PDB file as gemmi writes it, atoms N, CA and C in Angstrom:
CRYST1    1.000    1.000    1.000  90.00  90.00  90.00 P 1                      
ATOM      1  N   MET A   1       0.905  -1.119  -0.043  1.00  0.00           N  
ATOM      2  CA  MET A   1      -0.062   0.032  -0.062  1.00  0.00           C  
ATOM      3  C   MET A   1       0.904   1.259   0.037  1.00  0.00           C  
ATOM      4  N   ILE A   2       0.353   2.336  -0.539  1.00  0.00           N  
ATOM      5  CA  ILE A   2       1.023   3.545  -0.512  1.00  0.00           C  
ATOM      6  C   ILE A   2       0.354   4.559   0.460  1.00  0.00           C  
ATOM      7  N   CYS A   3       1.071   5.265   1.190  1.00  0.00           N  
ATOM      8  CA  CYS A   3       0.627   6.202   2.110  1.00  0.00           C  
ATOM      9  C   CYS A   3       0.032   7.458   1.298  1.00  0.00           C  
ATOM     10  N   LYS A   4      -1.238   7.868   1.478  1.00  0.00           N  
ATOM     11  CA  LYS A   4      -1.702   9.069   0.878  1.00  0.00           C  
ATOM     12  C   LYS A   4      -0.849  10.363   1.360  1.00  0.00           C  
ATOM     13  N   GLY A   5      -0.478  10.384   2.414  1.00  0.00           N  
ATOM     14  CA  GLY A   5       0.141  11.617   2.940  1.00  0.00           C  
ATOM     15  C   GLY A   5       1.545  11.912   2.516  1.00  0.00           C  
ATOM     16  N   CYS A   6       2.387  10.799   2.576  1.00  0.00           N  
ATOM     17  CA  CYS A   6       3.903  11.013   2.203  1.00  0.00           C  
ATOM     18  C   CYS A   6       4.294  10.226   0.997  1.00  0.00           C  
ATOM     19  N   GLY A   7       3.358   9.281   0.628  1.00  0.00           N  
ATOM     20  CA  GLY A   7       3.770   8.527  -0.697  1.00  0.00           C  
ATOM     21  C   GLY A   7       4.603   7.343  -0.326  1.00  0.00           C  
ATOM     22  N   SER A   8       4.996   7.054   0.903  1.00  0.00           N  
ATOM     23  CA  SER A   8       5.870   5.893   1.127  1.00  0.00           C  
ATOM     24  C   SER A   8       5.117   4.572   1.100  1.00  0.00           C  
ATOM     25  N   ALA A   9       5.889   3.569   1.014  1.00  0.00           N  
ATOM     26  CA  ALA A   9       5.124   2.165   0.943  1.00  0.00           C  
ATOM     27  C   ALA A   9       4.937   1.825   2.489  1.00  0.00           C  
ATOM     28  N   VAL A  10       3.725   1.201   2.696  1.00  0.00           N  
ATOM     29  CA  VAL A  10       3.174   0.879   4.021  1.00  0.00           C  
ATOM     30  C   VAL A  10       2.740  -0.575   3.989  1.00  0.00           C  
ATOM     31  N   GLU A  11       3.144  -1.410   4.848  1.00  0.00           N  
ATOM     32  CA  GLU A  11       2.624  -2.796   4.812  1.00  0.00           C  
ATOM     33  C   GLU A  11       1.165  -2.824   5.375  1.00  0.00           C  
ATOM     34  N   PRO A  12       0.450  -3.530   4.581  1.00  0.00           N  
ATOM     35  CA  PRO A  12      -1.137  -3.589   4.859  1.00  0.00           C  
ATOM     36  C   PRO A  12      -1.431  -3.620   6.297  1.00  0.00           C  
ATOM     37  N   GLU A  13      -0.785  -4.455   7.048  1.00  0.00           N  
ATOM     38  CA  GLU A  13      -1.082  -4.487   8.551  1.00  0.00           C  
ATOM     39  C   GLU A  13      -0.633  -3.265   9.356  1.00  0.00           C  
ATOM     40  N   GLU A  14       0.132  -2.374   8.874  1.00  0.00           N  
ATOM     41  CA  GLU A  14       0.709  -1.260   9.440  1.00  0.00           C  
ATOM     42  C   GLU A  14      -0.113  -0.008   9.067  1.00  0.00           C  
ATOM     43  N   ALA A  15      -0.811  -0.204   7.948  1.00  0.00           N  
ATOM     44  CA  ALA A  15      -1.589   0.989   7.490  1.00  0.00           C  
ATOM     45  C   ALA A  15      -2.860   1.427   8.339  1.00  0.00           C  
ATOM     46  N   ARG A  16      -3.005   2.672   8.233  1.00  0.00           N  
ATOM     47  CA  ARG A  16      -4.214   3.090   9.077  1.00  0.00           C  
ATOM     48  C   ARG A  16      -5.181   3.796   7.993  1.00  0.00           C  
ATOM     49  N   GLU A  17      -6.458   3.606   8.267  1.00  0.00           N  
ATOM     50  CA  GLU A  17      -7.498   4.247   7.347  1.00  0.00           C  
ATOM     51  C   GLU A  17      -8.017   5.470   7.789  1.00  0.00           C  
ATOM     52  N   HIS A  18      -8.241   6.450   6.952  1.00  0.00           N  
ATOM     53  CA  HIS A  18      -8.909   7.694   7.349  1.00  0.00           C  
ATOM     54  C   HIS A  18      -9.460   8.252   6.098  1.00  0.00           C  
ATOM     55  N   GLY A  19     -10.797   8.458   6.103  1.00  0.00           N  
ATOM     56  CA  GLY A  19     -11.470   9.042   4.964  1.00  0.00           C  
ATOM     57  C   GLY A  19     -11.378   8.184   3.720  1.00  0.00           C  
ATOM     58  N   GLY A  20     -11.310   6.879   3.875  1.00  0.00           N  
ATOM     59  CA  GLY A  20     -11.190   5.994   2.668  1.00  0.00           C  
ATOM     60  C   GLY A  20      -9.712   5.849   2.137  1.00  0.00           C  
ATOM     61  N   ALA A  21      -8.893   6.510   2.741  1.00  0.00           N  
ATOM     62  CA  ALA A  21      -7.468   6.321   2.244  1.00  0.00           C  
ATOM     63  C   ALA A  21      -6.574   5.746   3.375  1.00  0.00           C  
ATOM     64  N   ALA A  22      -5.400   5.184   2.696  1.00  0.00           N  
ATOM     65  CA  ALA A  22      -4.513   4.629   3.605  1.00  0.00           C  
ATOM     66  C   ALA A  22      -3.311   5.491   3.919  1.00  0.00           C  
ATOM     67  N   TYR A  23      -2.943   5.455   5.187  1.00  0.00           N  
ATOM     68  CA  TYR A  23      -1.909   6.299   5.749  1.00  0.00           C  
ATOM     69  C   TYR A  23      -0.862   5.568   6.551  1.00  0.00           C  
ATOM     70  N   CYS A  24       0.428   5.913   6.425  1.00  0.00           N  
ATOM     71  CA  CYS A  24       1.440   5.473   7.495  1.00  0.00           C  
ATOM     72  C   CYS A  24       1.057   5.991   8.995  1.00  0.00           C  
ATOM     73  N   GLU A  25       1.635   5.502   9.954  1.00  0.00           N  
ATOM     74  CA  GLU A  25       1.205   5.898  11.241  1.00  0.00           C  
ATOM     75  C   GLU A  25       1.436   7.404  11.449  1.00  0.00           C  
ATOM     76  N   ASP A  26       2.594   7.879  11.071  1.00  0.00           N  
ATOM     77  CA  ASP A  26       2.916   9.310  11.184  1.00  0.00           C  
ATOM     78  C   ASP A  26       1.851  10.278  10.404  1.00  0.00           C  
ATOM     79  N   CYS A  27       1.583   9.880   9.225  1.00  0.00           N  
ATOM     80  CA  CYS A  27       0.629  10.795   8.538  1.00  0.00           C  
ATOM     81  C   CYS A  27      -0.852  10.535   9.023  1.00  0.00           C  
ATOM     82  N   TYR A  28      -1.107   9.440   9.536  1.00  0.00           N  
ATOM     83  CA  TYR A  28      -2.391   9.271  10.134  1.00  0.00           C  
ATOM     84  C   TYR A  28      -2.564  10.021  11.317  1.00  0.00           C  
ATOM     85  N   LEU A  29      -1.454  10.103  12.328  1.00  0.00           N  
ATOM     86  CA  LEU A  29      -1.537  10.966  13.406  1.00  0.00           C  
ATOM     87  C   LEU A  29      -1.713  12.436  13.096  1.00  0.00           C  
ATOM     88  N   ASP A  30      -1.008  12.944  11.935  1.00  0.00           N  
ATOM     89  CA  ASP A  30      -1.236  14.140  11.549  1.00  0.00           C  
ATOM     90  C   ASP A  30      -2.669  14.547  11.117  1.00  0.00           C  
ATOM     91  N   THR A  31      -3.338  13.673  10.568  1.00  0.00           N  
ATOM     92  CA  THR A  31      -4.684  13.781  10.106  1.00  0.00           C  
ATOM     93  C   THR A  31      -5.685  13.879  11.378  1.00  0.00           C  
ATOM     94  N   GLN A  32      -5.153  13.275  12.452  1.00  0.00           N  
ATOM     95  CA  GLN A  32      -6.015  13.264  13.707  1.00  0.00           C  
ATOM     96  C   GLN A  32      -5.723  14.564  14.633  1.00  0.00           C  
ATOM     97  N   SER A  33      -4.653  15.201  14.347  1.00  0.00           N  
ATOM     98  CA  SER A  33      -4.288  16.284  15.305  1.00  0.00           C  
ATOM     99  C   SER A  33      -4.126  17.590  14.524  1.00  0.00           C  
ATOM    100  N   GLN A  34      -5.272  18.040  14.086  1.00  0.00           N  
ATOM    101  CA  GLN A  34      -5.301  19.285  13.303  1.00  0.00           C  
ATOM    102  C   GLN A  34      -5.007  20.384  14.124  1.00  0.00           C  
ATOM    103  N   VAL A  35      -4.231  21.359  13.689  1.00  0.00           N  
ATOM    104  CA  VAL A  35      -3.942  22.492  14.484  1.00  0.00           C  
ATOM    105  C   VAL A  35      -5.113  23.483  14.612  1.00  0.00           C  
ATOM    106  N   LYS A  36      -5.396  23.915  15.695  1.00  0.00           N  
ATOM    107  CA  LYS A  36      -6.556  24.942  15.847  1.00  0.00           C  
ATOM    108  C   LYS A  36      -6.018  26.247  16.495  1.00  0.00           C  
ATOM    109  N   THR A  37      -5.880  27.338  15.527  1.00  0.00           N  
ATOM    110  CA  THR A  37      -5.398  28.450  15.971  1.00  0.00           C  
ATOM    111  C   THR A  37      -6.370  29.370  16.647  1.00  0.00           C  
ATOM    112  N   CYS A  38      -7.759  29.148  16.357  1.00  0.00           N  
ATOM    113  CA  CYS A  38      -8.792  29.953  16.923  1.00  0.00           C  
ATOM    114  C   CYS A  38      -9.574  28.920  17.941  1.00  0.00           C  
ATOM    115  N   ASP A  39      -9.054  28.859  19.081  1.00  0.00           N  
ATOM    116  CA  ASP A  39      -9.522  28.063  20.116  1.00  0.00           C  
ATOM    117  C   ASP A  39      -9.711  28.768  21.348  1.00  0.00           C  
ATOM    118  N   PRO A  40     -11.003  29.300  21.669  1.00  0.00           N  
ATOM    119  CA  PRO A  40     -11.198  30.163  22.909  1.00  0.00           C  
ATOM    120  C   PRO A  40     -10.794  29.461  24.171  1.00  0.00           C  
ATOM    121  N   TRP A  41     -11.039  28.159  24.267  1.00  0.00           N  
ATOM    122  CA  TRP A  41     -10.684  27.451  25.586  1.00  0.00           C  
ATOM    123  C   TRP A  41      -9.106  27.533  25.681  1.00  0.00           C  
ATOM    124  N   ALA A  42      -8.404  27.315  24.501  1.00  0.00           N  
ATOM    125  CA  ALA A  42      -6.866  27.352  24.721  1.00  0.00           C  
ATOM    126  C   ALA A  42      -6.393  28.595  24.951  1.00  0.00           C  
ATOM    127  N   VAL A  43      -7.096  29.649  24.456  1.00  0.00           N  
ATOM    128  CA  VAL A  43      -6.684  30.969  24.862  1.00  0.00           C  
ATOM    129  C   VAL A  43      -7.017  31.336  26.180  1.00  0.00           C  
ATOM    130  N   HIS A  44      -8.003  30.824  26.749  1.00  0.00           N  
ATOM    131  CA  HIS A  44      -8.388  31.099  28.199  1.00  0.00           C  
ATOM    132  C   HIS A  44      -7.242  30.389  29.098  1.00  0.00           C  
ATOM    133  N   LEU A  45      -7.039  29.189  28.787  1.00  0.00           N  
ATOM    134  CA  LEU A  45      -5.970  28.493  29.571  1.00  0.00           C  
ATOM    135  C   LEU A  45      -4.659  29.115  29.498  1.00  0.00           C  
ATOM    136  N   ALA A  46      -4.221  29.448  28.243  1.00  0.00           N  
ATOM    137  CA  ALA A  46      -2.955  30.037  28.071  1.00  0.00           C  
ATOM    138  C   ALA A  46      -2.862  31.403  28.804  1.00  0.00           C  
ATOM    139  N   LYS A  47      -3.892  32.164  28.697  1.00  0.00           N  
ATOM    140  CA  LYS A  47      -3.763  33.571  29.450  1.00  0.00           C  
ATOM    141  C   LYS A  47      -3.763  33.354  30.905  1.00  0.00           C  
ATOM    142  N   SER A  48      -4.533  32.456  31.524  1.00  0.00           N  
ATOM    143  CA  SER A  48      -4.532  32.173  32.902  1.00  0.00           C  
ATOM    144  C   SER A  48      -3.177  31.721  33.336  1.00  0.00           C  
ATOM    145  N   ASP A  49      -2.654  30.848  32.641  1.00  0.00           N  
ATOM    146  CA  ASP A  49      -1.310  30.381  32.900  1.00  0.00           C  
ATOM    147  C   ASP A  49      -0.263  31.461  32.832  1.00  0.00           C  
ATOM    148  N   LYS A  50      -0.335  32.335  31.847  1.00  0.00           N  
ATOM    149  CA  LYS A  50       0.640  33.461  31.634  1.00  0.00           C  
ATOM    150  C   LYS A  50       0.546  34.344  32.718  1.00  0.00           C  
ATOM    151  N   SER A  51      -0.589  34.621  33.210  1.00  0.00           N  
ATOM    152  CA  SER A  51      -0.750  35.604  34.316  1.00  0.00           C  
ATOM    153  C   SER A  51      -0.275  35.065  35.544  1.00  0.00           C  
ATOM    154  N   ARG A  52      -0.337  33.771  35.619  1.00  0.00           N  
ATOM    155  CA  ARG A  52       0.201  33.069  36.905  1.00  0.00           C  
ATOM    156  C   ARG A  52       1.726  32.919  36.959  1.00  0.00           C  
ATOM    157  N   THR A  53       2.193  32.382  35.871  1.00  0.00           N  
ATOM    158  CA  THR A  53       3.582  32.010  35.773  1.00  0.00           C  
ATOM    159  C   THR A  53       4.557  32.869  34.808  1.00  0.00           C  
ATOM    160  N   GLY A  54       3.863  33.683  34.065  1.00  0.00           N  
ATOM    161  CA  GLY A  54       4.646  34.453  33.035  1.00  0.00           C  
ATOM    162  C   GLY A  54       4.838  33.574  31.816  1.00  0.00           C  
ATOM    163  N   VAL A  55       5.306  34.071  30.808  1.00  0.00           N  
ATOM    164  CA  VAL A  55       5.378  33.365  29.512  1.00  0.00           C  
ATOM    165  C   VAL A  55       6.857  32.606  29.422  1.00  0.00           C  
ATOM    166  N   GLN A  56       6.759  31.527  29.120  1.00  0.00           N  
ATOM    167  CA  GLN A  56       7.993  30.739  29.018  1.00  0.00           C  
ATOM    168  C   GLN A  56       7.890  30.029  27.686  1.00  0.00           C  
ATOM    169  N   LEU A  57       8.616  30.530  26.678  1.00  0.00           N  
ATOM    170  CA  LEU A  57       8.530  29.966  25.308  1.00  0.00           C  
ATOM    171  C   LEU A  57       9.765  29.077  25.103  1.00  0.00           C  
ATOM    172  N   THR A  58       9.455  28.070  24.168  1.00  0.00           N  
ATOM    173  CA  THR A  58      10.619  27.277  23.856  1.00  0.00           C  
ATOM    174  C   THR A  58      11.675  28.068  22.931  1.00  0.00           C  
ATOM    175  N   PRO A  59      12.772  27.705  22.663  1.00  0.00           N  
ATOM    176  CA  PRO A  59      13.823  28.475  21.913  1.00  0.00           C  
ATOM    177  C   PRO A  59      13.286  28.620  20.562  1.00  0.00           C  
ATOM    178  N   ARG A  60      12.593  27.636  20.000  1.00  0.00           N  
ATOM    179  CA  ARG A  60      11.966  27.715  18.585  1.00  0.00           C  
ATOM    180  C   ARG A  60      10.898  28.724  18.607  1.00  0.00           C  
ATOM    181  N   GLN A  61      10.176  28.766  19.618  1.00  0.00           N  
ATOM    182  CA  GLN A  61       8.926  29.772  19.681  1.00  0.00           C  
ATOM    183  C   GLN A  61       9.596  31.193  19.813  1.00  0.00           C  
ATOM    184  N   GLN A  62      10.678  31.240  20.620  1.00  0.00           N  
ATOM    185  CA  GLN A  62      11.206  32.408  20.975  1.00  0.00           C  
ATOM    186  C   GLN A  62      11.757  33.122  19.562  1.00  0.00           C  
ATOM    187  N   LYS A  63      12.396  32.220  18.845  1.00  0.00           N  
ATOM    188  CA  LYS A  63      13.050  32.544  17.541  1.00  0.00           C  
ATOM    189  C   LYS A  63      12.001  32.971  16.626  1.00  0.00           C  
ATOM    190  N   PHE A  64      10.779  32.372  16.598  1.00  0.00           N  
ATOM    191  CA  PHE A  64       9.715  32.578  15.675  1.00  0.00           C  
ATOM    192  C   PHE A  64       8.999  33.896  16.152  1.00  0.00           C  
ATOM    193  N   TYR A  65       8.916  34.223  17.380  1.00  0.00           N  
ATOM    194  CA  TYR A  65       8.373  35.473  17.957  1.00  0.00           C  
ATOM    195  C   TYR A  65       9.175  36.615  17.528  1.00  0.00           C  
ATOM    196  N   ASP A  66      10.488  36.461  17.725  1.00  0.00           N  
ATOM    197  CA  ASP A  66      11.558  37.478  17.459  1.00  0.00           C  
ATOM    198  C   ASP A  66      11.556  37.864  16.014  1.00  0.00           C  
ATOM    199  N   LEU A  67      11.327  36.823  15.149  1.00  0.00           N  
ATOM    200  CA  LEU A  67      11.348  36.924  13.696  1.00  0.00           C  
ATOM    201  C   LEU A  67      10.194  37.910  13.353  1.00  0.00           C  
ATOM    202  N   VAL A  68       8.933  37.558  13.752  1.00  0.00           N  
ATOM    203  CA  VAL A  68       7.883  38.383  13.485  1.00  0.00           C  
ATOM    204  C   VAL A  68       7.989  39.740  14.005  1.00  0.00           C  
ATOM    205  N   MET A  69       8.351  39.850  15.263  1.00  0.00           N  
ATOM    206  CA  MET A  69       8.551  41.202  15.842  1.00  0.00           C  
ATOM    207  C   MET A  69       9.571  42.159  15.067  1.00  0.00           C  
ATOM    208  N   SER A  70      10.604  41.537  14.574  1.00  0.00           N  
ATOM    209  CA  SER A  70      11.590  42.231  13.856  1.00  0.00           C  
ATOM    210  C   SER A  70      11.086  42.730  12.528  1.00  0.00           C  
ATOM    211  N   ARG A  71      10.211  41.964  11.806  1.00  0.00           N  
ATOM    212  CA  ARG A  71       9.739  42.355  10.619  1.00  0.00           C  
ATOM    213  C   ARG A  71       8.479  43.035  10.686  1.00  0.00           C  
ATOM    214  N   GLY A  72       7.692  42.859  11.692  1.00  0.00           N  
ATOM    215  CA  GLY A  72       6.427  43.563  11.741  1.00  0.00           C  
ATOM    216  C   GLY A  72       5.262  42.805  11.128  1.00  0.00           C  
ATOM    217  N   GLU A  73       5.541  42.214   9.941  1.00  0.00           N  
ATOM    218  CA  GLU A  73       4.585  41.202   9.261  1.00  0.00           C  
ATOM    219  C   GLU A  73       5.401  40.291   8.352  1.00  0.00           C  
ATOM    220  N   ILE A  74       4.931  39.037   8.214  1.00  0.00           N  
ATOM    221  CA  ILE A  74       5.647  38.218   7.426  1.00  0.00           C  
ATOM    222  C   ILE A  74       4.656  37.121   7.017  1.00  0.00           C  
ATOM    223  N   PRO A  75       4.726  36.772   5.679  1.00  0.00           N  
ATOM    224  CA  PRO A  75       3.833  35.673   5.112  1.00  0.00           C  
ATOM    225  C   PRO A  75       4.270  34.356   5.660  1.00  0.00           C  
ATOM    226  N   ILE A  76       3.334  33.472   5.807  1.00  0.00           N  
ATOM    227  CA  ILE A  76       3.660  32.136   6.320  1.00  0.00           C  
ATOM    228  C   ILE A  76       4.770  31.524   5.632  1.00  0.00           C  
ATOM    229  N   PRO A  77       4.715  31.425   4.274  1.00  0.00           N  
ATOM    230  CA  PRO A  77       5.744  30.577   3.576  1.00  0.00           C  
ATOM    231  C   PRO A  77       7.201  31.189   3.754  1.00  0.00           C  
ATOM    232  N   GLN A  78       7.316  32.515   3.891  1.00  0.00           N  
ATOM    233  CA  GLN A  78       8.564  33.187   4.108  1.00  0.00           C  
ATOM    234  C   GLN A  78       9.093  32.879   5.675  1.00  0.00           C  
ATOM    235  N   ALA A  79       8.081  32.882   6.488  1.00  0.00           N  
ATOM    236  CA  ALA A  79       8.498  32.681   7.966  1.00  0.00           C  
ATOM    237  C   ALA A  79       8.930  31.247   8.082  1.00  0.00           C  
ATOM    238  N   ALA A  80       8.307  30.223   7.338  1.00  0.00           N  
ATOM    239  CA  ALA A  80       8.649  28.883   7.393  1.00  0.00           C  
ATOM    240  C   ALA A  80      10.091  28.711   6.821  1.00  0.00           C  
ATOM    241  N   GLN A  81      10.320  29.369   5.732  1.00  0.00           N  
ATOM    242  CA  GLN A  81      11.629  29.308   5.163  1.00  0.00           C  
ATOM    243  C   GLN A  81      12.641  29.845   5.978  1.00  0.00           C  
ATOM    244  N   ALA A  82      12.417  31.060   6.638  1.00  0.00           N  
ATOM    245  CA  ALA A  82      13.335  31.699   7.608  1.00  0.00           C  
ATOM    246  C   ALA A  82      13.682  30.836   8.810  1.00  0.00           C  
ATOM    247  N   MET A  83      12.650  30.094   9.180  1.00  0.00           N  
ATOM    248  CA  MET A  83      12.876  29.239  10.421  1.00  0.00           C  
ATOM    249  C   MET A  83      13.374  27.870  10.027  1.00  0.00           C  
ATOM    250  N   ASN A  84      13.441  27.552   8.799  1.00  0.00           N  
ATOM    251  CA  ASN A  84      13.871  26.223   8.237  1.00  0.00           C  
ATOM    252  C   ASN A  84      12.873  25.104   8.820  1.00  0.00           C  
ATOM    253  N   LEU A  85      11.586  25.463   8.620  1.00  0.00           N  
ATOM    254  CA  LEU A  85      10.535  24.519   9.099  1.00  0.00           C  
ATOM    255  C   LEU A  85       9.563  24.233   7.994  1.00  0.00           C  
ATOM    256  N   SER A  86       8.847  23.323   8.017  1.00  0.00           N  
ATOM    257  CA  SER A  86       7.715  23.007   7.161  1.00  0.00           C  
ATOM    258  C   SER A  86       6.575  24.048   7.445  1.00  0.00           C  
ATOM    259  N   GLU A  87       5.721  24.315   6.633  1.00  0.00           N  
ATOM    260  CA  GLU A  87       4.605  25.192   6.995  1.00  0.00           C  
ATOM    261  C   GLU A  87       3.781  24.571   8.040  1.00  0.00           C  
ATOM    262  N   GLU A  88       3.624  23.295   8.037  1.00  0.00           N  
ATOM    263  CA  GLU A  88       2.774  22.610   9.050  1.00  0.00           C  
ATOM    264  C   GLU A  88       3.386  22.740  10.360  1.00  0.00           C  
ATOM    265  N   ASP A  89       4.719  22.526  10.431  1.00  0.00           N  
ATOM    266  CA  ASP A  89       5.432  22.682  11.836  1.00  0.00           C  
ATOM    267  C   ASP A  89       5.353  24.250  12.250  1.00  0.00           C  
ATOM    268  N   LEU A  90       5.483  25.126  11.272  1.00  0.00           N  
ATOM    269  CA  LEU A  90       5.353  26.534  11.661  1.00  0.00           C  
ATOM    270  C   LEU A  90       3.954  26.823  12.165  1.00  0.00           C  
ATOM    271  N   ARG A  91       2.966  26.431  11.540  1.00  0.00           N  
ATOM    272  CA  ARG A  91       1.631  26.482  12.011  1.00  0.00           C  
ATOM    273  C   ARG A  91       1.385  25.968  13.542  1.00  0.00           C  
ATOM    274  N   ARG A  92       1.990  24.905  13.714  1.00  0.00           N  
ATOM    275  CA  ARG A  92       1.958  24.396  15.117  1.00  0.00           C  
ATOM    276  C   ARG A  92       2.524  25.289  16.151  1.00  0.00           C  
ATOM    277  N   GLU A  93       3.728  25.873  15.793  1.00  0.00           N  
ATOM    278  CA  GLU A  93       4.394  26.850  16.675  1.00  0.00           C  
ATOM    279  C   GLU A  93       3.459  28.109  16.747  1.00  0.00           C  
ATOM    280  N   PHE A  94       2.885  28.521  15.677  1.00  0.00           N  
ATOM    281  CA  PHE A  94       2.097  29.690  15.627  1.00  0.00           C  
ATOM    282  C   PHE A  94       0.871  29.565  16.449  1.00  0.00           C  
ATOM    283  N   ALA A  95       0.236  28.457  16.586  1.00  0.00           N  
ATOM    284  CA  ALA A  95      -0.925  28.085  17.241  1.00  0.00           C  
ATOM    285  C   ALA A  95      -0.725  28.472  18.818  1.00  0.00           C  
ATOM    286  N   THR A  96       0.466  28.015  19.233  1.00  0.00           N  
ATOM    287  CA  THR A  96       0.813  28.280  20.769  1.00  0.00           C  
ATOM    288  C   THR A  96       0.921  29.787  20.914  1.00  0.00           C  
ATOM    289  N   LEU A  97       1.589  30.412  19.988  1.00  0.00           N  
ATOM    290  CA  LEU A  97       1.824  31.875  20.174  1.00  0.00           C  
ATOM    291  C   LEU A  97       0.559  32.663  20.075  1.00  0.00           C  
ATOM    292  N   ARG A  98      -0.303  32.208  19.275  1.00  0.00           N  
ATOM    293  CA  ARG A  98      -1.789  32.760  19.035  1.00  0.00           C  
ATOM    294  C   ARG A  98      -2.578  32.661  20.335  1.00  0.00           C  
ATOM    295  N   HIS A  99      -2.522  31.330  20.878  1.00  0.00           N  
ATOM    296  CA  HIS A  99      -3.262  31.217  22.078  1.00  0.00           C  
ATOM    297  C   HIS A  99      -2.719  31.993  23.370  1.00  0.00           C  
ATOM    298  N   LEU A 100      -1.408  32.332  23.294  1.00  0.00           N  
ATOM    299  CA  LEU A 100      -0.846  33.218  24.267  1.00  0.00           C  
ATOM    300  C   LEU A 100      -1.059  34.650  23.965  1.00  0.00           C  
ATOM    301  N   GLU A 101      -1.689  35.007  22.775  1.00  0.00           N  
ATOM    302  CA  GLU A 101      -1.903  36.312  22.342  1.00  0.00           C  
ATOM    303  C   GLU A 101      -0.678  37.121  22.187  1.00  0.00           C  
ATOM    304  N   LEU A 102       0.385  36.436  21.665  1.00  0.00           N  
ATOM    305  CA  LEU A 102       1.553  37.050  21.328  1.00  0.00           C  
ATOM    306  C   LEU A 102       1.631  37.498  19.689  1.00  0.00           C  
ATOM    307  N   LEU A 103       1.148  36.631  18.951  1.00  0.00           N  
ATOM    308  CA  LEU A 103       1.051  36.739  17.470  1.00  0.00           C  
ATOM    309  C   LEU A 103      -0.335  36.487  17.046  1.00  0.00           C  
ATOM    310  N   ARG A 104      -0.639  36.966  15.806  1.00  0.00           N  
ATOM    311  CA  ARG A 104      -1.971  36.738  15.187  1.00  0.00           C  
ATOM    312  C   ARG A 104      -1.682  36.725  13.601  1.00  0.00           C  
ATOM    313  N   GLY A 105      -2.734  36.262  13.025  1.00  0.00           N  
ATOM    314  CA  GLY A 105      -2.697  36.230  11.609  1.00  0.00           C  
ATOM    315  C   GLY A 105      -3.592  37.350  11.112  1.00  0.00           C  
ATOM    316  N   THR A 106      -3.348  37.967   9.904  1.00  0.00           N  
ATOM    317  CA  THR A 106      -4.151  38.936   9.352  1.00  0.00           C  
ATOM    318  C   THR A 106      -4.103  38.715   7.753  1.00  0.00           C  
ATOM    319  N   ARG A 107      -5.130  39.011   7.179  1.00  0.00           N  
ATOM    320  CA  ARG A 107      -5.212  38.866   5.640  1.00  0.00           C  
ATOM    321  C   ARG A 107      -4.906  40.247   4.929  1.00  0.00           C  
ATOM    322  N   LYS A 108      -3.895  40.299   3.945  1.00  0.00           N  
ATOM    323  CA  LYS A 108      -3.618  41.587   3.320  1.00  0.00           C  
ATOM    324  C   LYS A 108      -3.250  41.158   1.795  1.00  0.00           C  
ATOM    325  N   ASP A 109      -3.733  41.734   0.918  1.00  0.00           N  
ATOM    326  CA  ASP A 109      -3.552  41.426  -0.604  1.00  0.00           C  
ATOM    327  C   ASP A 109      -3.620  39.964  -0.874  1.00  0.00           C  
ATOM    328  N   GLY A 110      -4.634  39.432  -0.304  1.00  0.00           N  
ATOM    329  CA  GLY A 110      -4.944  38.005  -0.642  1.00  0.00           C  
ATOM    330  C   GLY A 110      -4.017  36.943  -0.006  1.00  0.00           C  
ATOM    331  N   GLN A 111      -3.135  37.298   0.975  1.00  0.00           N  
ATOM    332  CA  GLN A 111      -2.340  36.403   1.582  1.00  0.00           C  
ATOM    333  C   GLN A 111      -2.333  36.535   3.023  1.00  0.00           C  
ATOM    334  N   ILE A 112      -2.096  35.538   3.831  1.00  0.00           N  
ATOM    335  CA  ILE A 112      -2.138  35.543   5.293  1.00  0.00           C  
ATOM    336  C   ILE A 112      -0.765  35.982   5.839  1.00  0.00           C  
ATOM    337  N   LEU A 113      -0.739  37.026   6.593  1.00  0.00           N  
ATOM    338  CA  LEU A 113       0.440  37.547   7.244  1.00  0.00           C  
ATOM    339  C   LEU A 113       0.430  37.261   8.710  1.00  0.00           C  
ATOM    340  N   LEU A 114       1.581  36.974   9.291  1.00  0.00           N  
ATOM    341  CA  LEU A 114       1.812  36.752  10.677  1.00  0.00           C  
ATOM    342  C   LEU A 114       2.291  38.201  11.315  1.00  0.00           C  
ATOM    343  N   VAL A 115       1.625  38.580  12.266  1.00  0.00           N  
ATOM    344  CA  VAL A 115       1.883  39.967  12.872  1.00  0.00           C  
ATOM    345  C   VAL A 115       1.767  39.883  14.310  1.00  0.00           C  
ATOM    346  N   PRO A 116       2.356  40.856  15.033  1.00  0.00           N  
ATOM    347  CA  PRO A 116       2.275  40.918  16.565  1.00  0.00           C  
ATOM    348  C   PRO A 116       0.855  41.055  16.943  1.00  0.00           C  
ATOM    349  N   PHE A 117       0.505  40.510  18.057  1.00  0.00           N  
ATOM    350  CA  PHE A 117      -0.895  40.657  18.652  1.00  0.00           C  
ATOM    351  C   PHE A 117      -1.276  42.218  18.888  1.00  0.00           C  
TER     352      PHE A 117                                                      
END                                                                             
């Protein structure tokens, strides 16, 4: 079998099915853990934790935050390239920073830009 996500060969007993397609385990997990940037409950929890303990970012999140702050606005593909991350990984990091209300997305000239909150 061939994984619909990454195109690699998958043994039939190892394949996972989702939406009528076969996936390897990693790609299947990606289909099940969709990033939610607009999640009011996550924002509430992040804000209450931030007020209690302060903001503690990972080195990658800090680098990402610093990149957006230094540029003012940056399209997702350029940010991913500057961070040497896939767009999917960048979106995961962005979700955390969005929940902390440090960064947000905005639409300008038909593209999504990452900007300070």
